[in-house]
C-alpha positions in Angstrom: -8.3 -3.5 -28.2 -5.3 -1.4 -27.1 -3.2 -1.4 -30.3 0.4 -0.4 -30.7 1.1 2.5 -33.1 4.1 0.6 -34.4 4.4 -0.6 -38.0 5.3 -4.2 -36.9 4.6 -7.4 -38.7 2.9 -9.6 -36.0 4.6 -12.7 -37.4 8.1 -11.2 -37.3 10.5 -11.3 -34.3 12.0 -8.0 -35.3 10.9 -5.0 -33.3 11.2 -1.5 -34.6 10.2 1.9 -33.4 7.9 4.3 -35.2 9.6 6.3 -37.8 7.8 9.4 -36.7 7.2 10.7 -33.2 3.6 10.5 -32.2 1.9 12.3 -29.4 0.4 9.4 -27.5 -0.8 11.3 -24.5 1.3 9.1 -22.2 3.2 10.8 -19.3 6.8 11.0 -20.3 9.3 9.6 -17.9 12.0 11.9 -16.6 15.0 9.6 -15.9 18.1 10.4 -14.1 21.3 10.3 -16.3 22.1 6.8 -15.1 18.7 5.4 -16.2 18.3 7.2 -19.5 19.8 4.4 -21.5 16.9 2.1 -20.5 14.4 4.5 -22.1 16.5 5.2 -25.1 17.2 1.5 -25.9 14.2 1.2 -28.1 15.7 3.5 -30.7 17.1 0.5 -32.5 14.3 -1.9 -31.4 16.5 -3.7 -28.8 15.6 -3.8 -25.1 18.6 -3.1 -22.9 18.9 -3.8 -19.2 21.6 -2.8 -16.7 24.1 -5.5 -16.0 27.0 -6.0 -13.6 30.2 -6.4 -15.6 31.8 -8.3 -12.7 29.3 -11.1 -12.1 26.9 -10.7 -15.1 23.8 -10.2 -12.9 21.0 -8.3 -14.5 19.8 -5.2 -12.5 16.6 -3.2 -12.7 15.6 -0.4 -12.1 18.5 0.8 -10.0 21.8 1.1 -11.9 24.5 1.8 -9.2 25.2 -1.4 -7.2 25.0 -5.1 -8.0 22.8 -6.8 -5.5 24.8 -10.1 -6.0 28.4 -9.1 -5.8 28.1 -5.5 -4.7 30.1 -4.5 -7.7 29.9 -0.9 -9.0 31.0 -1.6 -12.6 27.5 -1.5 -14.2 26.9 -1.5 -17.9 24.0 -2.1 -20.3 23.3 -5.3 -22.2 20.8 -6.3 -24.8 18.1 -8.9 -23.9 15.9 -10.9 -26.1 12.7 -9.0 -25.3 10.9 -12.2 -24.5 9.0 -12.4 -21.2 6.2 -14.0 -19.2 3.3 -12.3 -17.7 3.4 -12.7 -13.9 0.7 -10.2 -13.0 -2.0 -8.4 -14.9 -5.0 -6.2 -14.5 -7.4 -4.7 -16.9 -7.8 -1.1 -16.0 -11.3 0.4 -16.4 -10.8 3.7 -14.8 -9.9 6.8 -16.8 -6.9 8.1 -14.9 -5.4 10.1 -17.8 -7.4 12.2 -20.3 -5.6 10.8 -23.4 -5.3 7.2 -22.4 -8.8 5.7 -22.6 -9.6 2.4 -20.9 -9.9 -0.5 -21.0 -6.2 -1.5 -21.3 -4.1 -4.2 -19.8 -1.4 -3.2 -17.3 1.0 -6.1 -16.6 4.1 -7.1 -14.8 6.3 -9.2 -17.1 9.4 -11.2 -16.0 12.2 -11.3 -18.6 13.3 -14.6 -20.0 17.0 -13.9 -19.1 16.2 -13.5 -15.4 12.7 -13.8 -13.9 13.8 -11.5 -11.1 13.9 -8.7 -13.6 10.4 -7.4 -14.2 8.9 -4.5 -16.1 5.5 -2.9 -15.5 4.1 -2.4 -19.0 1.0 -2.7 -21.3 0.1 -5.8 -23.2 -1.0 -4.6 -26.6 -2.4 -5.9 -29.9 -4.8 -8.2 -28.1 -8.0 -7.9 -26.2 -7.2 -6.8 -22.6 -9.4 -9.5 -21.1 -7.6 -12.2 -23.0 -4.3 -11.5 -21.2 -3.5 -14.1 -18.5 -0.8 -14.7 -15.9 1.6 -17.2 -17.6 1.2 -15.8 -21.1 4.4 -15.6 -23.3 5.0 -12.1 -24.6 7.6 -10.2 -26.6 8.7 -6.6 -26.7 7.9 -3.8 -29.0 8.4 -0.1 -28.6 6.5 3.2 -28.8 8.3 6.5 -29.1 6.7 9.1 -26.9 9.4 11.9 -26.9 12.6 12.7 -28.7 14.7 10.4 -26.5 12.2 8.0 -24.9 10.9 4.7 -26.3 8.7 2.8 -23.9 8.8 -1.0 -24.0 5.3 -2.5 -24.6 4.6 -6.2 -25.0 2.4 -8.3 -27.2 1.5 -12.0 -27.3 4.3 -14.1 -28.7 2.9 -16.5 -31.3 6.2 -18.5 -31.4 6.2 -19.6 -27.8 3.7 -21.7 -25.9 2.0 -20.4 -22.8 3.9 -21.3 -19.6 1.7 -21.3 -16.5 4.5 -22.1 -14.1 5.6 -19.2 -11.8 8.9 -19.0 -9.9 8.6 -19.7 -6.2 8.4 -16.8 -3.8 11.4 -16.2 -1.6 11.6 -17.8 1.8 11.7 -14.7 4.1 12.3 -16.6 7.4 16.0 -16.9 6.6 16.2 -13.2 6.3 14.9 -12.5 9.8 17.7 -10.9 11.8 18.5 -12.0 15.4 17.4 -9.6 18.1 19.9 -6.9 18.9 18.7 -6.9 22.6 16.4 -8.8 24.9 15.1 -5.4 26.0 11.9 -4.5 24.3 11.2 -0.8 24.0 7.5 -1.5 23.5 7.1 -2.4 27.1 8.2 1.1 28.3 5.3 2.9 26.6 1.5 3.0 26.6 -1.3 4.4 24.5 -3.1 6.9 26.7 -5.3 8.9 24.3 -7.0 8.8 20.9 -9.1 11.4 19.1 -10.8 11.8 15.8 -12.3 14.8 13.9 -15.5 14.7 11.9 -15.1 12.2 9.0 -16.9 12.7 5.8 -17.0 13.2 2.0 -16.3 16.7 0.7 -16.5 18.5 4.1 -14.9 21.6 2.6 -13.2 22.3 5.9 -9.7 23.7 6.4 -7.5 20.6 6.8 -5.6 22.0 9.7 -8.8 22.5 11.5 -9.5 18.8 11.3 -6.1 18.1 12.7 -6.6 20.4 15.6 -10.0 18.8 16.4 -8.4 15.3 16.5 -5.4 16.5 18.5 -7.4 18.3 21.2 -9.7 15.3 21.6 -6.8 12.9 21.9 -5.0 15.1 24.5 -8.2 15.4 26.6 -8.8 11.6 26.2 -5.4 11.0 27.8 -6.3 13.3 30.7 -3.5 15.8 29.6 -3.2 19.4 28.5 -1.2 20.7 25.6 1.4 21.8 28.1 2.1 18.1 28.8 2.9 17.3 25.2 6.6 17.3 24.5 6.8 15.5 21.2 5.0 15.6 17.8 5.0 12.9 15.2 3.1 12.6 11.9 2.9 11.0 8.5 3.7 12.0 5.7 4.7 15.5 7.0 4.7 18.5 4.7 5.5 16.2 1.7 1.9 15.1 1.3 0.2 16.2 -1.9 -3.3 15.7 -3.3 -5.1 16.2 -0.1 -2.8 13.9 1.9 -1.5 16.3 4.6 -2.5 19.4 6.6 1.0 20.7 6.2 3.0 18.6 8.6 4.9 19.4 11.8 5.5 23.0 11.0 1.9 23.9 10.4 0.6 22.1 13.4 3.2 23.4 15.8 2.5 27.0 14.7 -1.1 26.4 15.8 -0.6 24.3 19.0 2.7 25.8 20.1 3.6 22.9 22.4 7.4 23.7 22.0 8.3 20.0 21.7 11.7 18.4 22.5 11.4 16.0 19.6 9.5 16.0 16.3 9.1 13.5 13.4 7.4 13.8 10.1 8.0 11.8 6.9 6.6 9.2 4.5 9.3 6.5 4.4 8.3 4.8 7.6 6.9 1.3 8.4 3.5 2.3 7.2 1.5 5.3 8.2 1.5 4.1 11.8 5.3 4.0 11.6 5.0 7.6 12.9 3.4 6.1 16.1 6.2 3.6 16.3 8.7 6.4 16.0 7.0 8.1 18.9 7.3 5.0 21.0 11.0 4.9 20.4 11.4 8.5 21.4 9.4 8.0 24.6 11.3 4.8 25.4 14.6 6.5 24.9 13.7 9.3 27.3 13.4 12.1 24.8 9.8 12.7 25.6 7.0 11.8 28.1 4.0 12.3 25.9 4.1 12.4 22.1 1.1 13.6 20.1 0.8 11.7 16.8 -1.6 12.8 14.0 -2.7 12.0 10.5 -4.9 14.1 8.3 -6.4 13.5 4.9 -8.7 15.8 2.9 -8.7 13.8 -0.4 -12.4 14.1 -1.0 -12.4 17.9 -0.8 -9.2 18.2 -2.8 -10.7 16.0 -5.6 -13.8 18.2 -5.7 -11.7 21.4 -5.9 -9.7 19.9 -8.8 -12.9 18.7 -10.5 -14.5 22.1 -10.3 -11.4 24.0 -11.4 -10.8 25.7 -8.0 -7.5 23.8 -7.5 -5.0 23.6 -10.2 -3.4 20.1 -10.2 0.3 20.2 -11.1 1.2 18.0 -14.1 4.7 17.2 -15.1 6.9 14.4 -16.3 6.8 11.0 -14.6 9.5 10.9 -11.9 10.4 8.9 -8.8 8.4 5.8 -8.4 6.0 6.8 -11.1 8.8 6.9 -13.7 8.2 3.2 -14.5 4.4 3.3 -14.0 2.8 6.4 -15.3 3.9 6.0 -19.0 1.7 2.8 -19.0 -1.3 4.3 -17.4 -0.6 2.5 -14.1 -1.5 5.6 -12.1 -3.1 4.1 -9.0 -2.2 1.5 -6.3 -5.4 -0.2 -7.6 -3.5 -1.1 -10.7 -0.3 -2.2 -8.9 -2.0 -4.3 -6.3 -4.5 -5.8 -8.7 -1.5 -7.3 -10.5 -0.5 -9.1 -7.3 -4.1 -10.3 -6.8 -3.9 -11.9 -10.2 -0.7 -13.6 -9.3 -2.3 -14.9 -6.1 -5.3 -16.3 -7.9 -3.1 -18.0 -10.5 -0.9 -19.5 -7.8 -3.4 -20.5 -5.1 -6.8 -20.4 -6.8 -9.7 -18.2 -5.9 -11.9 -15.5 -7.5 -13.7 -12.3 -6.9 -16.1 -14.0 -4.5 -13.3 -14.4 -2.0 -12.6 -10.7 -2.1 -16.3 -10.0 -2.0 -16.7 -11.8 1.3 -14.3 -9.2 2.8 -16.2 -6.3 1.3 -19.6 -7.5 2.4 -18.4 -8.3 5.9 -16.8 -4.9 6.2 -20.0 -3.1 5.1 -22.0 -5.1 7.5 -19.8 -3.9 10.3 -20.0 -0.3 9.1 -23.8 -0.5 9.2 -23.6 -0.5 13.0 -21.0 2.3 13.2 -22.5 5.8 13.3 -19.1 7.3 12.3 -18.8 5.2 9.1 -19.2 7.0 5.8 -21.0 4.2 4.0 -23.5 2.3 6.2 -26.0 0.7 3.8 -25.4 -3.1 3.7 -24.4 -4.7 0.5 -24.8 -8.3 -0.8 -22.4 -10.4 -2.7 -24.5 -9.7 -5.8 -24.2 -6.0 -5.2 -20.4 -6.5 -5.0 -20.2 -8.5 -8.2 -22.4 -6.2 -10.2 -20.6 -2.9 -9.2 -18.5 -1.2 -11.9 -15.0 -2.4 -12.4 -12.0 -0.2 -11.5 -9.0 -2.4 -12.2 -9.7 -6.1 -12.4 -10.2 -8.0 -10.2 -11.0 -4.9 -8.2 -14.5 -3.4 -8.5 -15.9 -0.4 -6.7 -16.4 -2.2 -3.4 -12.9 -3.5 -3.4 -11.5 0.0 -3.0 -11.4 2.2 0.1 -13.3 5.5 0.3 -11.4 8.8 0.0 -12.6 11.1 2.8 -11.7 14.2 4.8 -10.7 13.7 8.4 -8.0 13.4 11.0 -7.0 11.0 13.8 -4.6 11.5 16.7 -2.9 9.2 19.1 -1.0 10.0 22.4 2.0 7.8 23.2 3.1 8.1 26.8 5.8 6.8 29.1 4.5 3.8 30.9 5.2 5.3 34.3 3.2 8.4 33.3 0.2 6.5 31.9 -1.8 5.7 35.0 -3.5 9.0 35.8 -5.8 9.5 32.8 -9.5 8.9 32.6 -9.1 5.8 30.5 -7.3 2.5 31.1 -4.0 2.7 29.1 -3.4 0.3 26.3 -0.1 -1.5 26.3 2.2 -2.2 23.4 3.4 -5.8 23.2 5.4 -5.8 20.0 6.0 -4.1 16.6 6.8 -5.5 13.2 8.9 -3.2 11.1 11.6 -5.3 9.3 12.2 -5.0 5.6 12.9 -8.5 4.4 11.4 -8.1 1.0 12.4 -6.0 -2.0 10.9 -2.5 -1.4 9.2 -2.5 -4.8 5.8 -2.9 -6.3 7.0 -5.1 -9.1 10.6 -6.4 -8.3 9.8 -8.2 -5.1 6.8 -10.2 -3.7 4.1 -10.7 -6.3 1.8 -13.3 -4.6 0.8 -10.9 -1.8 0.8 -7.3 -0.9 4.5 -6.4 -0.6 5.8 -6.3 3.0 3.0 -8.2 4.6 4.8 -11.5 5.0 8.2 -10.1 6.3 6.5 -7.6 8.7 4.4 -10.5 10.1 7.4 -12.7 10.8 9.2 -9.8 12.5 6.2 -9.0 14.7 5.9 -12.6 16.1 9.7 -12.8 16.7 9.3 -10.0 19.2 6.6 -11.5 21.4 5.6 -14.6 23.3 2.0 -14.2 22.0 0.9 -16.2 18.9 -1.7 -15.5 16.2 -4.2 -17.6 18.1 -4.0 -15.1 21.0 -5.3 -12.2 18.9 -9.0 -11.3 19.6 -9.5 -8.6 17.0 -7.6 -7.7 13.8 -7.5 -4.2 12.4 -5.9 -4.8 9.1 -5.2 -2.2 6.4 -7.8 -2.6 3.7 -7.0 0.0 1.1 -8.2 -2.8 -1.1 -9.8 -6.1 -0.2 -6.7 -8.0 -1.3 -4.6 -6.0 1.2 -6.7 -7.5 4.1 -6.4 -11.0 2.6 -2.6 -10.5 2.3 -2.3 -9.4 5.9 -4.4 -12.4 7.2 -1.9 -14.8 5.5 1.2 -12.7 6.1 0.5 -12.5 9.8 0.1 -16.3 10.0 -3.6 -16.5 10.8 -3.8 -19.0 8.0 -1.3 -20.6 5.7 -0.3 -19.0 2.4 -3.2 -19.6 0.0 -5.5 -20.5 3.0 -7.6 -17.3 3.1 -10.6 -18.8 1.4 -11.0 -21.5 4.0 -10.2 -19.1 6.9 -12.6 -16.4 5.7 -15.3 -19.0 5.1 -17.6 -16.8 3.0 -17.3 -14.1 5.7 -18.2 -16.2 8.7 -14.6 -16.5 9.8 -14.0 -12.8 9.9 -17.4 -11.7 11.3 -17.8 -10.0 14.6 -18.6 -13.4 16.2 -16.1 -15.4 14.0 -12.8 -16.9 14.7 -11.1 -13.5 14.1 -13.2 -10.4 13.9 -11.8 -8.2 11.1 -12.2 -4.4 11.1 -15.3 -4.2 13.2 -15.6 -0.4 12.5 -15.9 -1.0 8.8 -12.3 -0.5 7.8 -11.3 2.0 5.1 -13.5 0.2 2.7 -16.7 1.6 4.4 -15.7 3.8 7.3 -13.4 5.9 5.2 -9.7 6.1 4.2 -8.1 7.7 7.3 -4.9 6.2 6.0 -3.8 3.8 8.8 -4.5 5.8 11.9 -8.2 4.9 12.0 -7.3 1.2 12.5 -5.1 2.2 15.4 -7.8 4.2 17.1 -10.3 1.4 16.6 -7.9 -1.1 18.2 -7.5 1.1 21.2 -11.3 1.6 21.6 -11.9 -2.1 21.2 -9.5 -3.0 23.9 -11.1 -0.4 26.2 -14.6 -1.7 25.4 -15.5 1.7 23.9 -16.0 0.9 20.2 -18.5 3.3 18.5 -20.1 0.4 16.6 -19.7 -3.4 16.9 -17.8 -4.3 20.0 -15.8 -7.6 20.3 -16.6 -9.4 23.5 -13.9 -8.9 26.1 -10.9 -8.5 23.8 -7.4 -8.7 25.3 -5.1 -8.6 22.3 -5.4 -6.6 19.0 -3.2 -6.5 16.0 -3.0 -3.4 13.8 -1.3 -3.1 10.4 -0.7 -0.1 8.2 0.8 0.6 4.8 -0.9 -0.2 1.6 2.3 -1.8 0.3 5.8 -0.4 0.8 6.9 0.2 3.5 4.5 -1.4 6.0 4.3 -2.2 9.7 2.4 -4.0 12.4 1.7 -3.3 16.0 0.4 -5.8 18.7 -1.6 -4.1 21.4 -2.9 -5.6 24.6 -5.1 -4.6 27.5 -3.5 -3.8 30.8 
């Protein structure tokens, strides 16, 4: 049991901090001046949340603008410290040396306003006993001179409330089209390429990038001299084996002298860098943009493990400020909380997710490029070690080394290559949900529903027209969220649609990730799905080939932000 170090009487409603600072081993948040009062509020045992002085709306975690009245007069107000669990996972993975698992990571909604949620730990109870709908109350743990983190424990004075607030209706947030003109129809995908993909390749990351780029350019029937634009994700900001160095590093090698470049991480998913390339080409800035994405997580992890790479450690900042102190170090923890909300709201269990994992591995077994090709059964899935409940080993994608590249060309320049160009019908890029892991959508992967609605608003095609789906599956629940978010079935309808795997098999109603997805083919971080979609529409898939596909949908982004692209055969 994960116990609080506080000297608190479980039967008392008073919360008090430890009288003596204890080194807990938790990462210490490094708040900006405006957010410091949140972390200091536990000094007197009272939780405080930012509040608009004009309209009294509670605000978290930002403290600069009221989302209701747009007021700027923001103060801090005490709250009861009472809350309801709206998402929970039991973490079984040791992410931090001084925070041993298992422990319960939860999202709790405050009694004063259920829109205000905190990611936290539920303590003083067995982790497996924590359920969505549980009533909890705050207590504090001091982890530095001026930081008290809010933890929660079961509240014996309040009955469990299983009711959850309804999710927002996103349709009303869909903006009208700015123009009838669709830039997507002025571009085509003319080339794709991929380097070697594998575990711990111990290869220079930039070399993988160049391999993929040269193959994509040749696949388009072009030379490097034809390339006049470069686009990538996440650019030079990638850490932990997530980038080869970005535009600067690649241009120094290829020396294409582009007229336009793009590199960054805040895009509509990883494939947002491909969408950006489409915009540049459609606007006339470029004729042929080379897009690339490189990962070398597997090698990086091995270098860290063996002491050959010194991983930087510091305070919890940015998006990790409100997660790392609670041991919520991975997207596995964050998305598992949403999976628990989904199961509570709609029903379902691990067998539903297992059907996705088993089908994906079955597809990978026919793909010579896939990292893991040995078939698994549902029993294998259920018996594998847990990572962050309900996610076990086979719910999580596979870190690999590799690079994928895509060439986006002007439509009038796309007809001379060796392969039939693939056309772009529509993109979904809108942000209609709160860009947050815990303040917005909880029943699904954030950004899947709003992106799906935007995609279908830009095309005459409908979900029934799609012949093959390449849906981001960083975790099995991601793919489930995309199936529902894109409208292939109603919200909560995935169990019937998936049908134990039959509905998403290569010969099912909607073949899903026929190459094996990131769950089995390897985490190429979005671009691998795009390449597979192009190859499927050409009839050139390296493994299982869908019969005569004409329309493919591709999604990317394991959460926020995210995007979708609808591709079709010429």
